[in-house]
N, C-alpha and C positions, 0 to 999 in steps of 0.2 A: 715483603716476600722477596726472596732471593731470586736472582735471575736464573734461568734454567741453563745448566751447563750441558751443552750438547756433547761435549767430549769427555764427560765424566766417566770414570771407570767403575765407579761403584754405583751401579744402577740397582735400584731396589726391585726386587722380584715382585711381579704382580701378585695381589692377594690370591690365595688359593680359593678355588670355587668349592662351595660345599657340594658334596656328592649329590647327584640327581636321584631323587627317589625313583625306585623301580616301579614301573607300571604293574598294577595288580593284574595278573593274567586270569582271564575267565576260563572256565573249562571249555574245551572244544566242543563238547556235547551240545551246549546251548547254541553255539553258532551253527552247528550242523542241523539241529532241530529247527531253528529259524529258517534256514535255507530250504529245508525240505518242505516246511509249511508254505513258503512263498512259491516254490516251484509247483507244489500241489494246487495252490490257489489259482495260479496262472493256467495250469493244465485244465482245471475245472472250468475256468472262464472261457478258455479257447474252445473247449468241448461244447459249451453252451452256445457260443457264437456259431460254430459249425452246424450244430443241430438247428439253430434258428435259420441259418441260410438254406439248409436243406428243406426245411418246412416252407419257407418262402418260395423256393424253386418249385416245389410240388404244387403249391397254390397257383403259381403263375402258369405252370403247364396245364393245370385243370382249367384255368380261365381261358387259355389259348384254345383248348379243345372246345369249350363252351362257345367261344366266339366263332369258331369254324362251324359248329353245329347251328348257331343262330343264323349265320350267313346262308347256309344250305337251306334252312327252313324258310327264310325270307325268299330265296329264289324259287323254291317249290310253291310258296303261296302266290307269288306273282304268276307262275305258270298256270296254277289252278284258277286264279282269278281271270286270266286271259281265256282259259277254256270255258269257264262259266259264261263269260261275256259273249264269246262267239256262239255258244250253245243257246243262249237266250235271245239271239238276234231275231227280229221279226221276219226277216227275209228267209232265214233258215227254217223257221217254224212254218212259214207259208209253203215252202218247197216240200217239206215232209207231209204236211196236210194234203197237198195236191197229189203226192204219190199214194196216199191212203184213200184217195177218191173224195176227199172233202172239198167243198167249194164255199166261197164266201156267201153269206146271206145277202139277198138284195136289200137295198136301203128301204124299199117300200114295205118290206115285211117286218120292219123293226117296230116294236111296240114297247111301251113302258108300263110298269106295274105300279100301282099306288099301294104302298105298304101301310098306309094309314097313320101317319105321324100326326 
């Protein structure tokens, strides 16, 4: 091989490139249709997510109302239980009986019945 002559005046031109094949263009309608499809799909998906969130929010609000009602009923039950307890106390019953003119029976007048078992 011959040495490369850097100062040579007759430089060979680089080989010509073959022309690049042109890309086949697709019709724009297909790209637009695909874009519309994906936009519609995401819109439907987002609508579903919003609807689900609204439903969960309504359920949570209903649960909150039921919890408040439960606490109110528990408080009422405790109040009623306290009233029943105080109404059933033996001292109170004895005071009411005394106001009505009733007196306790003497222990000597107590007798037992034999029911025949």
